[in-house]
KOLKETI-699253 format. One line per 4 residues: number of its first residue (from 1); their letters; for each residue x, z, y of C-alpha. Coordinates in Angstrom, 2 decimals. Layout:
N
NUM) A) X/Z/Y; ...
END
This chain:
437
1) MHKL) 76.36/51.13/160.08; 74.60/53.90/161.75; 71.37/53.29/160.04; 73.30/53.59/156.90
5) IAVI) 74.96/56.83/157.59; 70.97/57.88/158.51; 69.47/57.40/155.03; 73.05/58.82/153.44
9) RREF) 72.13/62.11/155.78; 68.66/61.83/155.12; 69.00/62.35/151.31; 72.31/64.27/151.05
13) MVRV) 70.01/67.45/153.50; 66.75/66.51/152.28; 68.45/67.96/148.41; 71.03/70.17/149.56
17) RTRA) 67.81/72.19/151.16; 66.04/72.79/148.36; 65.69/76.09/145.88; 66.84/74.25/143.01
21) FVIS) 70.22/73.11/144.37; 71.31/76.47/146.03; 70.13/78.04/142.28; 71.82/75.81/140.22
25) TVLG) 74.98/75.51/142.85; 75.15/79.54/143.01; 74.15/80.03/138.97; 76.77/77.78/137.65
29) PVLL) 79.99/79.48/139.08; 77.99/82.51/137.71; 77.83/81.56/134.52; 80.98/80.03/134.35
33) GMLF) 82.38/83.64/135.24; 80.37/84.98/132.91; 81.81/82.97/129.99; 85.12/83.26/131.38
37) VLPM) 84.81/87.29/131.48; 82.70/87.90/128.33; 85.76/87.41/125.49; 87.75/89.46/127.85
41) LLES) 84.62/92.12/127.71; 84.48/91.91/124.00; 88.22/92.66/123.66; 88.30/95.61/125.57
45) RDRA) 85.32/97.36/125.11; 86.53/99.46/122.00; 89.72/98.85/121.33; 89.77/102.06/119.03
49) PKRI) 89.79/102.09/115.12; 86.48/102.65/113.32; 86.36/105.10/110.91; 85.92/104.06/106.99
53) VVLN) 86.21/105.92/103.82; 87.48/104.06/100.51; 85.58/105.77/97.53; 88.02/105.08/94.98
57) AADG) 86.46/105.14/91.55; 89.39/102.93/89.57; 92.26/103.74/87.83; 96.27/103.63/88.83
61) NFGS) 96.93/102.46/91.75; 93.80/100.22/92.81; 92.13/102.72/95.48; 95.25/102.99/97.14
65) RVAE) 95.80/99.72/98.07; 92.82/98.79/99.05; 93.36/101.73/101.59; 97.08/100.31/102.75
69) ALTS) 95.38/96.62/102.99; 92.35/98.70/105.74; 95.03/101.16/107.39; 97.50/97.49/107.76
73) ARRG) 94.48/95.68/109.64; 95.13/94.77/112.89; 92.66/93.83/116.18; 94.37/90.67/117.25
77) SGPE) 98.18/89.88/117.02; 100.89/90.80/118.07; 103.02/93.81/117.89; 101.14/96.06/120.53
81) APPR) 97.46/94.71/118.36; 95.89/98.30/118.10; 94.61/98.82/114.19; 91.31/98.14/113.18
85) YRVE) 90.45/100.74/110.94; 91.05/104.33/110.57; 90.82/104.83/106.76; 90.36/108.35/104.91
89) SVAA) 90.45/107.89/101.03; 87.86/110.06/99.08; 88.18/110.24/94.75; 85.66/109.73/92.93
93) VEGS) 84.48/109.16/89.22; 83.31/105.80/88.51; 79.33/105.99/87.57; 79.17/108.76/89.65
97) TAPL) 76.79/108.60/93.06; 77.38/112.08/94.30; 79.88/111.37/97.09; 78.05/108.20/98.08
101) DTLI) 75.09/110.26/98.24; 76.78/112.87/100.28; 78.58/110.06/102.89; 75.11/107.77/103.87
105) PHLG) 73.55/109.90/105.57; 76.63/110.00/108.35; 76.77/106.09/108.62; 75.41/105.69/112.19
109) VKDA) 75.23/109.12/113.47; 77.13/109.38/116.74; 77.68/105.61/116.55; 79.41/105.39/119.45
113) GPDA) 81.64/107.99/118.91; 85.58/108.11/118.05; 84.83/110.31/114.84; 81.34/108.22/114.05
117) LVGV) 81.66/106.72/109.90; 80.55/103.23/110.35; 81.27/102.13/106.22; 82.27/103.28/103.09
121) VVVT) 83.83/100.90/100.68; 83.64/101.62/96.88; 86.18/100.18/94.74; 86.12/100.42/91.05
125) DSVI) 87.65/98.73/88.14; 85.00/95.91/87.08; 85.65/94.67/90.81; 89.10/92.68/89.16
129) ETGR) 87.03/90.66/86.65; 83.81/90.54/88.56; 84.99/90.37/91.96; 82.62/92.12/93.68
133) LHYY) 82.94/94.76/96.16; 80.20/97.05/97.30; 80.09/97.92/100.81; 77.61/100.59/102.94
137) GSNV) 77.98/100.53/106.61; 75.90/100.73/109.91; 77.58/97.23/111.44; 76.20/94.63/108.33
141) GSLS) 74.46/92.52/110.92; 78.53/91.58/112.42; 79.14/87.94/111.30; 82.97/88.76/112.45
145) EMGE) 83.61/92.22/111.76; 82.17/91.49/108.11; 84.43/88.51/107.70; 87.18/90.02/108.94
149) LQRT) 87.02/92.55/105.99; 85.76/90.45/103.48; 89.27/88.66/103.99; 91.18/92.05/104.10
153) LRQA) 89.67/93.67/100.83; 90.42/89.83/99.42; 93.91/90.19/99.99; 94.14/93.92/98.13
157) VIAE) 92.02/92.65/95.28; 94.52/89.53/94.57; 96.96/91.77/94.75; 96.12/94.13/92.29
161) RLAR) 94.97/91.41/90.26; 98.90/90.26/90.16; 99.93/93.71/90.01; 98.21/94.31/86.44
165) SGVD) 99.30/91.31/85.41; 102.66/91.81/85.50; 103.81/89.87/88.64; 105.75/91.23/91.65
169) VSVL) 103.58/91.31/94.27; 106.29/91.95/96.62; 108.23/88.38/95.92; 104.09/86.80/95.83
173) AAAT) 103.17/88.22/99.21; 106.70/87.11/100.91; 106.21/83.72/99.34; 102.56/83.41/100.52
177) APVS) 103.03/84.27/103.97; 100.35/82.84/106.42; 101.71/80.29/108.32; 100.12/79.34/111.96
181) LETS) 100.45/76.28/113.31; 101.32/77.04/117.37; 100.10/73.00/119.26; 101.77/72.32/122.21
185) RVSN) 100.33/68.79/123.89; 103.33/66.82/125.10; 102.71/64.55/128.51; 105.02/62.27/130.03
189) GQAS) 108.06/63.09/128.11; 107.61/67.24/128.81; 105.51/70.28/127.18; 102.77/70.47/129.67
193) GESG) 102.43/74.27/127.48; 98.10/73.50/126.49; 96.99/74.03/123.68; 95.26/71.54/120.91
197) ESSF) 92.65/73.81/121.37; 92.74/73.39/125.47; 93.04/69.97/125.27; 89.75/69.52/123.06
201) MLAY) 87.87/72.25/125.60; 88.92/70.34/128.59; 87.83/66.86/127.38; 84.61/68.61/125.65
205) VMSF) 83.82/70.01/129.46; 84.71/67.00/131.38; 82.18/64.72/128.99; 79.19/67.24/129.62
209) LLYF) 79.78/67.58/133.13; 79.81/63.49/133.56; 76.85/63.59/131.09; 74.78/65.87/133.09
213) ALII) 75.60/64.40/136.47; 74.25/61.15/135.93; 71.38/62.14/134.32; 70.37/64.94/136.85
217) YGIQ) 71.24/63.02/140.10; 70.65/58.91/138.73; 67.05/60.14/138.14; 66.81/61.90/141.41
221) VMGS) 67.96/58.26/142.63; 64.71/56.70/140.47; 62.63/59.50/141.54; 63.17/58.82/145.09
225) VVEE) 62.98/55.31/144.86; 59.67/55.63/143.19; 57.72/58.37/145.40; 59.12/56.58/148.59
229) KTNR) 57.43/53.21/147.01; 54.48/54.87/145.78; 54.00/56.27/149.69; 53.99/53.21/151.02
233) IMEI) 57.35/54.82/153.49; 59.42/51.93/151.42; 57.43/49.21/153.91; 58.62/51.15/157.13
237) LVSS) 61.91/51.47/155.74; 62.65/47.64/155.33; 61.41/46.94/158.72; 64.60/48.51/160.23
241) LSPF) 67.42/48.34/157.18; 67.93/45.72/154.42; 67.00/46.72/151.55; 70.60/46.92/149.57
245) ELML) 71.59/49.37/152.82; 68.59/51.06/151.80; 69.44/51.44/148.23; 73.57/51.97/149.09
249) GKVI) 72.55/54.79/151.34; 70.40/56.94/148.42; 73.19/56.26/145.68; 75.89/57.34/148.34
253) GVGS) 73.40/60.70/149.94; 72.64/61.81/146.27; 76.21/61.00/145.27; 77.83/63.20/148.09
257) VALL) 75.43/66.00/146.88; 76.54/65.60/143.12; 80.67/65.74/144.39; 79.36/69.01/146.28
261) QLGI) 78.21/70.56/143.40; 81.25/69.21/141.24; 83.84/70.57/143.68; 82.17/74.23/143.96
265) WSGT) 82.17/74.39/140.03; 85.89/72.94/139.63; 87.15/75.38/142.50; 85.33/78.49/140.77
269) AKLL) 87.02/77.14/137.37; 90.24/76.77/139.08; 90.07/80.28/140.67; 89.28/81.69/136.93
273) TSQR) 92.02/80.05/135.21; 94.48/80.58/137.75; 93.90/84.56/137.77; 92.87/85.12/134.35
277) VAIA) 95.94/88.03/133.84; 94.73/89.89/136.78; 91.33/89.72/135.90; 92.29/91.03/132.43
281) GLLG) 94.18/93.78/134.02; 90.53/94.60/135.99; 88.28/94.77/132.48; 91.10/96.71/130.73
285) ASPS) 92.03/93.77/128.32; 96.11/92.62/127.66; 97.66/90.07/129.65; 98.23/88.67/126.04
289) DAMS) 94.74/88.43/124.81; 94.23/86.49/128.55; 96.99/84.08/127.70; 95.65/83.28/123.94
293) MPIP) 92.32/82.19/124.89; 92.35/78.71/124.80; 90.99/77.92/128.96; 92.52/74.74/129.59
297) SISG) 94.25/73.50/132.77; 93.73/70.43/134.95; 96.69/68.39/136.39; 96.43/66.55/139.53
301) GLLA) 97.07/63.55/138.21; 93.83/64.19/135.01; 91.92/65.10/137.98; 92.40/62.26/139.79
305) VYLS) 91.31/60.08/137.04; 88.19/62.15/136.14; 86.99/61.87/139.80; 88.10/58.44/140.22
309) FFVL) 85.93/57.66/136.91; 83.43/59.88/137.63; 82.63/58.21/141.23; 82.68/54.44/139.60
313) GFFL) 80.36/55.69/136.86; 77.86/57.38/139.75; 77.45/54.31/141.17; 77.24/51.83/137.96
317) YSAA) 74.31/54.06/136.66; 72.62/54.94/140.13; 72.43/51.26/140.75; 70.77/50.82/137.47
321) YAAV) 68.56/53.64/138.01; 67.98/52.26/141.55; 67.17/48.91/140.12; 64.47/50.22/137.35
325) AATV) 62.58/52.36/140.20; 61.86/49.13/142.28; 60.43/46.93/139.28; 57.88/50.44/138.97
329) STQQ) 54.93/52.21/140.34; 54.61/55.48/139.27; 56.85/57.99/137.34; 55.72/57.45/133.86
333) EAQQ) 56.43/53.89/133.93; 59.97/54.88/135.63; 60.78/56.77/132.75; 60.07/54.49/130.13
337) AAMP) 61.63/51.57/132.15; 65.14/53.85/132.75; 65.38/54.21/128.72; 67.95/51.72/127.82
341) ITLC) 70.23/53.19/130.73; 69.69/56.50/129.48; 70.77/55.73/125.84; 73.85/54.43/127.45
345) IVVG) 74.83/57.00/128.86; 74.03/59.24/125.57; 76.34/56.25/123.70; 79.28/57.39/126.33
349) LMLM) 78.65/60.93/125.67; 78.63/60.89/121.46; 81.91/58.28/122.25; 83.81/61.39/123.34
353) FGLL) 83.34/62.85/119.55; 84.88/59.67/117.72; 87.96/59.46/120.18; 89.07/63.53/119.63
357) DEPN) 91.01/62.32/116.17; 92.53/58.79/117.69; 92.47/58.28/121.43; 94.48/55.70/121.38
361) GTLA) 93.33/53.57/118.57; 91.55/49.67/118.96; 88.03/51.71/119.48; 89.16/53.69/122.49
365) RTMS) 91.32/51.07/123.98; 88.16/48.69/123.68; 85.38/50.97/125.17; 87.47/51.64/127.61
369) MIPF) 87.19/48.16/129.18; 83.45/48.31/128.82; 82.12/49.23/131.94; 79.32/51.38/131.43
373) FAPF) 81.65/53.31/128.53; 84.57/53.85/130.37; 83.92/56.86/132.87; 83.35/58.68/129.38
377) VTPV) 86.59/57.16/127.67; 89.16/56.52/130.01; 89.10/60.52/131.27; 88.65/61.82/127.90
381) RYSL) 91.20/60.04/126.21; 93.86/61.14/129.69; 93.20/64.18/128.66; 93.87/63.61/124.75
385) SPLP) 97.13/61.71/125.51; 99.49/60.08/127.80; 98.20/56.79/128.87; 100.10/54.18/130.54
389) LMEV) 99.19/53.53/134.31; 98.49/50.25/133.84; 96.39/50.77/131.34; 94.29/53.24/133.12
393) LASA) 94.46/50.87/136.44; 93.06/48.00/134.42; 90.29/50.50/132.89; 89.28/51.38/136.63
397) GITG) 89.45/47.72/138.04; 87.30/46.64/135.05; 84.57/49.46/136.09; 84.96/49.03/139.30
401) LGVI) 83.80/45.67/138.83; 81.36/46.52/136.73; 80.31/48.36/139.44; 80.02/45.45/141.73
405) AVAW) 78.26/43.19/139.30; 75.44/46.08/138.67; 75.07/46.69/142.57; 74.70/42.87/143.12
409) VAGR) 72.39/42.61/140.25; 70.37/45.99/141.56; 70.31/45.15/144.80; 68.63/41.29/144.22
413) IYRV) 66.28/43.25/142.19; 65.18/46.29/144.85; 65.13/43.03/147.75; 61.84/41.54/146.04
417) GILM) 60.75/44.80/143.43; 59.79/47.47/146.12; 57.68/46.08/148.01; 56.21/44.92/144.56
421) YGKR) 53.18/46.85/143.12; 50.85/46.91/140.76; 51.16/45.83/137.13; 55.09/46.16/135.78
425) PSVM) 57.12/42.95/135.76; 57.98/40.97/132.69; 61.50/40.48/131.54; 61.19/37.04/132.65
429) EVLR) 60.05/38.15/136.46; 63.02/40.16/136.68; 65.25/37.06/135.74; 63.46/35.11/138.49
433) WIRT) 63.78/38.06/140.96; 67.48/37.89/140.34; 67.84/34.27/140.42; 65.63/34.18/143.74
437) G) 66.48/37.44/145.72
END
């Protein structure tokens, strides 16, 4: 047992002392913090209304209607949302460009100040027929700002068309008032308070974390075996402990590194989500903005399910990578031979997108019982929709049996392959190793 512990300790310490591990471990929380804080900074960076001029060359109340629509626009939702625009109206004769020529030189001047003119909307009677409004602005490259401006102006044009057709605009506006669908996930007969966006984000993040962990650390197991085999260190190691103990030590050692890094990242995410209101206050954003962000919260049950299947999936794929490494002599051959395993991981990730619409469908239930796909499928299903305990246990049990089977096959391949050099074995030779190993 002490020899196995020595292998685990060596694999763990070799990796946590590397510069790449330290940088990625520190960089992960920094990136999480930036992704968390950046939306709040964008909300709080400049909440002052932007100055816009409505150049009115239309008959009737069309220009006033456009100005009122822009004045009513808000940055965000709720009674505390500040106005998006500060609107000024300038009368003009249709066809005359004199007022426009006077205003355009001021666009972008003192762009950071509250009195800066950011845009001019030209309103003419031809807009009613053509549906084309002209906007001259210093921020036309902002897709979000231009999209919001277009939606606001579109409502004003529709209202003017209805008014000129004799339709009561107030009645139509009340009948066509927007309806918002506020979703809340139900778990174990109780509303969890999580929205649909939060559930989707949680499933998305969990799947990609598992994907990257399997790809990065599984390949590290494979690379370690190939390197020691190439340097003939393997011949010395197998003289003091069995090949299976050596393979198990490598898998557990590298897996411990993955769990340590994942734990640091998860702890950072948990801290950020639990203190988001306080962080919003420090950044000058409103608490409502922080709470409206679709940031998922992970429950204790989901965390247990995710970590359990993470460990099972890592053992399964790492054992398979170790077996592949035992059959080759170079890193290039290892990458080619490991392609089927990598494709299984990619397919498991792709399945996540198919489960979002029907997490309890036949396909989802079937994939939950396949060991190579269950580490991806079951945690995602659990995050999207409540699963019976027996179904979770059955999926974990079948995956555990798959881990044992893969480890047994990998151990027999490993026992023979680590001392084989030269020509890469054929499939029939590998099958013979399994029978005689």
